[in-house]
N, C-alpha and C positions, 0 to 999 in steps of 0.2 A: 252374056258374060261381060262385065265391064273390065276394061283394060286397067291394070294397076298403074299407079302413078310412077313417075321416074324415081321419086324418093323411095317408094316401096321396092322397086327393082334394085336400087343401090343397096338398100338394107338387106335384101335377100342375098345379093352377091356377097356382102360383108359377112353375114351370118353363115353362109355356106363355105366361104373361103377361109375364115379365121381358124377353124380347127385344122385345116390342111397346112397352115403355116406351122403350127405346132407339130403336126405329123411329119412334115418335110424336114424340120430341124432334127427331130428325134430319129427319123429314118436314116438320113445321111450321116449323122454323127455316129450312130451305132454301126452302120455299114462300114464307114472308114475305120473306126476303132476295131471292130471285130475282124475285118479283112486284114488289117495290119497285124493284129495279134496272131491270127492264123498263119499269115505269111511268114512271120519271124519264128514261129514255133513249129507247128505241124508242117508247114511248107518246107522248112529246112530239114526236118526229121524225115519226112516222106518224099521229099524231092518234087513236090507239086509246084505248079506255076503260080505266079502272082494272080493271074486271071481265075484260077481255081479257088484261091483264097478269097478273092473278091466275090465270087459266086456263092461261096459258103457264107461269107459275111452278109451278102444280100438276103440269103435265107434267114439268117439270124435276125436281121433288122426287120424283115417282113413279119416274122413271128412276133417280134416285140411290138410292131405296129398293131397287130391283131389284139395282143394282150393289153396294150395301152390306149387303144382307140377310144374307149369309153371314158377313160381318165381324162384324156385331152378334151373330149367333148364336154365333160362335166366342168372342167376348169374354164372353158370358154363360156359356158352357160352362167357361171358365177360372175362374169364380167358385167352382166346386166345390159348388154347391148339391146337397143330397141328392136322389137320384132317387126317384120315386114307387114304383118297383118293381112296376109293373103287368104282368100277363100280356097277351099279344096278345088273348086272349078278353075280359079285363076292359076293355081299351081300347075295345072295341066296345060296352060297356054304355052305355045312355043317360045315366046320371048321370055317368059318366066323361067322355063326350063333352061334356056340358053344362058340367062343371067346367072343362074345357079351353077351351071357347068363352067362358065367363065370365071366366076368367083373361086370355084374349086381349083381350076387350073392356075390362076394367078396366085392364090394362096400357097399351093403346093410348090410352084416355082420359087416364090420368095423364101419359103421354108427350106427348100433344098439348097438354095444359094447360101443362106445363113448357116445351115447345118454342115 
């Protein structure tokens, strides 16, 4: 199995990470909004803690993430980023898997900071 080029690894990172920027933005924005709405309404009415409201807000944002995941991926696909052009065998290489995971982690972190 030939090692992928550095350019291919960078493109793989980018293509894996970009959808998670969108996911992180959406996830944190919904989490904060839903948690706040629950805290000031149900939290006051039922006497629950802010942490309880945050936990329920997290459930809501996670469900939204499941529902909107393919929408985010479709939007990213429309950007027309160049593909990494990796073979199936190359995708199994440790450095390729690591590059994809690193791209995902970086993308999610950036998205969560923005969201």
